[in-house]
Backbone bond lengths (Angstrom), bond angles and torsions (degrees), N, CA, C in turn:
res aa  C-N    CA-C-N  psi(-1)  N-CA   C-N-CA  omega(-1)  CA-C   N-CA-C  phi
1 M - - - 1.447 - - 1.524 111.21 -
2 E 1.303 115.12 15.49 1.444 119.29 -179.79 1.516 109.63 -71.68
3 G 1.312 116.41 138.17 1.448 121.29 179.70 1.523 113.87 90.50
4 I 1.324 117.84 -9.23 1.465 121.84 178.74 1.524 107.95 -102.81
5 E 1.320 116.09 135.90 1.461 119.55 178.50 1.526 109.73 -61.45
6 I 1.339 115.94 144.38 1.463 121.29 -173.55 1.528 111.87 -65.59
7 Y 1.328 118.61 -30.23 1.467 120.15 -179.08 1.527 112.15 -73.36
8 L 1.326 117.56 -12.73 1.467 121.11 177.88 1.527 112.80 -90.73
9 W 1.319 117.02 -7.35 1.464 120.62 -179.05 1.521 110.03 -66.44
10 D 1.308 116.08 144.43 1.463 120.73 168.88 1.519 107.51 -80.54
11 V 1.320 116.29 134.88 1.461 120.65 -178.84 1.531 108.15 -76.48
12 P 1.347 117.21 116.35 1.463 118.66 -179.72 1.528 111.44 -69.89
13 K 1.310 117.07 135.54 1.467 121.73 -177.96 1.527 111.83 -73.42
14 K 1.332 117.43 -20.78 1.461 120.09 -179.71 1.522 112.60 -87.86
15 A 1.321 117.27 -5.65 1.461 120.48 177.99 1.528 109.21 -72.44
16 S 1.324 115.68 157.72 1.463 119.21 178.79 1.530 109.15 -64.42
17 W 1.316 116.57 160.12 1.457 120.63 -176.31 1.522 111.07 -63.73
18 V 1.349 117.45 -30.13 1.460 120.66 179.52 1.533 109.96 -66.18
19 I 1.319 116.75 -45.76 1.463 121.25 179.17 1.525 109.80 -64.39
20 Q 1.321 117.15 -39.44 1.464 120.45 178.25 1.525 110.89 -61.09
21 K 1.338 117.41 -44.02 1.467 121.35 -179.67 1.530 111.21 -65.63
22 I 1.330 117.19 -39.07 1.462 120.57 179.62 1.526 110.18 -64.90
23 L 1.334 116.72 -45.03 1.461 119.80 -179.52 1.523 111.76 -67.53
24 E 1.331 117.98 -33.17 1.460 120.76 176.06 1.524 111.09 -70.39
25 A 1.334 117.35 -34.66 1.465 121.30 -179.37 1.520 111.40 -68.69
26 T 1.333 118.10 -28.12 1.462 120.05 -179.69 1.525 111.18 -63.64
27 K 1.316 117.48 -27.67 1.463 120.78 178.12 1.529 110.82 -66.54
28 Y 1.334 117.73 -35.90 1.455 121.40 177.45 1.532 110.97 -68.71
29 F 1.327 116.63 -38.67 1.459 119.96 177.11 1.521 110.25 -62.79
30 H 1.329 116.53 -41.03 1.460 120.12 179.50 1.529 110.99 -64.13
31 K 1.342 117.74 -41.37 1.465 121.31 177.83 1.521 111.35 -63.04
32 A 1.335 116.91 -32.67 1.461 121.34 -179.58 1.528 112.02 -81.84
33 G 1.332 117.18 -4.88 1.463 120.39 179.59 1.507 113.59 82.88
34 I 1.322 117.30 22.29 1.460 121.51 178.84 1.514 107.95 -104.47
35 D 1.329 116.70 128.24 1.454 123.24 -177.23 1.527 109.91 -88.29
36 V 1.324 116.16 161.40 1.466 121.49 178.43 1.521 110.06 -61.38
37 N 1.320 117.36 -37.45 1.466 120.56 178.55 1.524 111.16 -67.15
38 D 1.324 117.64 -33.50 1.466 120.85 176.37 1.528 110.45 -64.69
39 V 1.325 116.07 -42.07 1.466 120.47 179.89 1.517 110.22 -65.28
40 A 1.328 117.17 -41.09 1.460 120.78 -179.81 1.527 111.56 -65.11
41 G 1.335 117.54 -30.81 1.456 121.14 -178.19 1.515 114.46 -90.70
42 M 1.341 117.76 -2.51 1.466 120.62 -178.62 1.521 110.76 -71.33
43 G 1.324 115.20 133.32 1.456 119.67 172.51 1.524 110.05 -81.65
44 T 1.330 115.47 -42.24 1.456 120.99 177.03 1.526 108.08 -131.65
45 F 1.306 115.37 161.18 1.460 120.69 -178.79 1.510 109.07 -123.36
46 S 1.328 116.62 137.22 1.457 122.05 179.78 1.525 109.47 -117.45
47 T 1.322 116.84 113.65 1.455 121.25 176.20 1.523 109.99 -64.37
48 K 1.333 116.31 -35.54 1.458 121.11 179.14 1.527 110.32 -61.30
49 Q 1.328 117.54 -43.96 1.455 120.61 -179.36 1.527 111.18 -66.09
50 L 1.333 117.44 -37.87 1.462 120.76 176.66 1.528 109.46 -64.20
51 Y 1.326 117.59 -42.65 1.464 121.57 179.05 1.528 110.99 -61.84
52 I 1.324 116.73 -43.65 1.463 120.68 179.64 1.527 110.29 -63.13
53 N 1.337 116.76 -40.92 1.465 119.93 178.33 1.526 111.77 -65.53
54 L 1.327 117.30 -37.98 1.462 120.48 179.34 1.528 111.54 -71.93
55 R 1.329 116.62 -38.26 1.458 121.24 -176.31 1.513 112.03 -73.25
56 G 1.316 116.11 -38.76 1.458 119.74 -177.97 1.517 111.47 92.96
57 Q 1.319 116.34 176.37 1.458 122.06 -178.55 1.529 109.26 -103.68
58 F 1.304 115.72 133.99 1.447 121.64 178.39 1.522 108.63 -125.62
59 P 1.339 118.02 143.57 1.464 119.60 177.85 1.526 110.34 -70.54
60 K 1.333 115.40 149.26 1.459 119.65 176.83 1.522 108.87 -71.46
61 V 1.317 115.39 141.97 1.464 119.84 -179.55 1.531 109.58 -90.87
62 H 1.323 116.65 146.59 1.457 120.72 -177.05 1.528 112.37 -80.20
63 W 1.314 118.75 -15.55 1.463 121.32 -175.87 1.528 112.76 -97.09
64 R 1.329 118.60 8.39 1.467 120.95 -177.16 1.523 112.11 -60.16
65 K 1.318 117.41 -45.08 1.469 119.95 -178.19 1.528 111.71 -68.50
66 L 1.297 117.08 -26.81 1.463 118.88 177.18 1.522 110.96 -66.37
67 V 1.305 116.29 -34.46 1.457 120.89 -177.51 1.525 111.17 -90.24
68 C 1.324 117.29 -46.22 1.466 120.55 -171.59 1.522 113.79 -83.09
69 N 1.321 118.58 -35.16 1.462 120.84 -176.90 1.522 112.20 -109.78
70 N 1.297 116.92 26.20 1.456 121.29 -178.45 1.528 109.25 -77.92
71 M 1.329 117.32 122.25 1.464 121.03 -178.60 1.532 111.44 -73.12
72 G 1.318 117.40 -11.48 1.451 121.20 179.03 1.526 112.38 -80.79
73 L 1.322 117.47 -10.42 1.460 120.27 178.81 1.519 109.85 -74.67
74 P 1.302 118.73 136.49 1.465 120.40 176.77 1.529 110.53 -68.49
75 R 1.314 114.92 140.96 1.472 120.49 179.01 1.523 108.54 -103.20
76 P 1.329 116.96 147.53 1.456 118.04 176.82 1.530 110.96 -70.44
77 I 1.305 116.79 145.41 1.475 121.49 178.79 1.530 106.68 -85.29
78 V 1.328 114.01 122.50 1.476 119.15 -177.99 1.492 110.17 -110.43
């Protein structure tokens, strides 16, 4: 498998579950635009940063305060 990117590997069914999970996780790193060399050079890892990279950037909506901070919405009784 030399010369083939790790995210393109087929996950062998006879491999241990740990190896299977690692090989499946590499596909998420590839979708987020993180290379294997980037992962190897990381001092720390941020799940939040990976999530943000996977989710993408969206513009803020102008009607958020109308929905979220509307005093006309009923509040739960605590």
